[in-house]
Steps between C-alpha positions, in 0.01 A plus 500: 500500500132483592561198724789681671285809562227283652750316720674811636219605740492149648878494541492840667220386729690188606821696564316764703324223693831333586652832607191572710529160672869568564421830670206359698678188625673674798165646609332160474783340700470774763124452532528122543796533738287722723277196562784265598668419828856607577623146433334491158645839399857381569447146377749377239227284352334788316129493433296803396172420673486475880415160643241661724421874459597695810242779504614572851799688350271773369299514820823541696647785293168686496423459871843484670499726804840673465484584131244388243396560141167655598673791672763523226225510236333789680823701520595429140153582364501830690843590359407391149164678474616836639824493302335408169208745516714803589777401257257480207347836595834684518641322193191588295525869590873517427470305175220725375707810578811366324304382196236768440596819684773724357716681753858618516752237606258209454750276322770571758270417790387183325866406447559538874210264566639244258848526652358370831423170324875438475547518878476153664251469782774368728681835477207683658458263795738686733359851432147367539590328825648823637200706386228267627681442828525878551133571430379201702389268219749221569324172577187640337310385191512854361877463457419243230205687350639850448788414256250327269301819445755651261603261224693624196426182303125549542527862391704402194255229389195722540671788323566275201132409494382862531730608216323252273162664562411767239528864606178571309306361797653762727451781251132413457453491878676836543270656241207383712657672801648196673799553729790261548343324803181439300693379195709270718210346693231479231697444180849370563444272798226286337725448196789367710320209667728235346816685601371561853408134542847399382664734749262383770606139447869592498462710814305233687754231412787729604340586836386145568842346433713773656756352736794734561313802641283301745811311610671830588213710631264250668620323814183418695351166398147644501609727210654225288404480134451186291863491385626534857272219615651268239847597617401441864407139422814453289715597800321252726752275676282196436526556122134426437508576129146376454393808699719720278327354195159554660573868566648546152201334336263718702698807394474446125126428484386868496757586232383215277137605540589863429693421183232265365230762563698788348693314229315660208559859614849423625625373163324782314639767730858372484487473120356846440703685766831371370466604134371855525716807531 
């Protein structure tokens, strides 16, 4: 029994390592394919490493005159930063109200918010197109940004976290004369750092990888996002898939850096937000 207990961690580690390699293998293949020539990518004689690294592929996709990753990065970063900051602000306010403020009809209003989570995004495309076209936001980055500001999932997760915080903190602050804005900013917000970081990561990944909305609302190439740039190279008549792999590899680098930097808070926030309530 003792030998089995000692062996179990090693077995688990090996299994997790194999699963990790399985998940990482497509990314590794993509990264190496981005350094190959077109002939090597389609070669039946498969080899993982390129015979001679073609760094020109990256220089081309970042400096191409008609559409390039540098411009797409700028557009996507602008969308992501504005969307994430405002979404977290609104979600924090709504979650605090639903969790800690008692008012008539609170549960019904919260139920209405949750019911929007059951509506597929594709269903709202036509109404959004009509609305943004009417108010002059079609072919504008703000048509992608505005829908991200109000997210029922973010409100739900933060509410679960706020519910887990003891009401004694609020009562003590109220005795000292603190109002709800003071309680929210000075007491509640500092205690929700892990949950906010988790939501920040989820929001950034969602905005960065969004494809359908930019495809519908953005037509001008100077407004293209990262996902649209990848699609643009995929539809190239020359089928230069090494350029597709170069754009895709460039696209995932910020997400990998973000997750590695925020992994501790991300895991903690997901774990604690999902069990409270």
